[in-house]
Structure formats: structure tokens, C-alpha cells
C-alpha angles and dihedrals in degrees: 000000000000117000107253135160093227129023133226105222124195109203116193117196139129093212116092094199091051091049090052092049094049091046091052093048094048093045089054091061093058088216098101118093095180134007108203110201115203135159105160119083092233092054092049092049092049093053093045094047090051092051089233098145133069093184130029119203117189124193124211083236096082111122099201100051146356117274090251089059090059091047094049089050090051091050091050090056095041120009090193094056116118110234130196131184119205122212126193095222129039119216116248 
């Protein structure tokens, strides 16, 4: 990932409450320049093709694919992109 002062984060989720929570948490850090909220495949592809995200975060609450599908897609567009998958439950 490129060294930047503030990050452009693409967050992919179908859940409005989850999107709000992630947005609030990222805003608190002061390190996010833009939070790009996308849930539809076309929107995700558009952002990735434009190179508009430094980090891609995929929730398990994506109706059209698994989180790993979103992350693989992000890596195909930009192999240097940092990718993160969110899970609802952590293993003990």
C-alpha cells in the first residue's frame, strides 16, 4: 500500500447498521480521507477500476458474494491494495 497521510477506504456491506458502525469507527481515527460505501457489484467494480481505494474492507454481509470474492476482485485490480475481511463472530 502506498504511504499516505489519509486513506481512501472502500467498505462493502449490505447491512446499513454495520456500514454506520464502520464509518463511525474510521472517522474516529482521523486517518480516513474518504469512506466509499458500496454494496452493489457494479459500484464496487467502478471504484476498483478507477483506483479510488487504498484499502478494501469486505463484510460477511454481502449478498452477492463471499467477502473473499470481494477481496480477490480488489487484488486483481490492484495487487498492492490492502484488503480486510470482517466477520461477525471471532473464534475463541
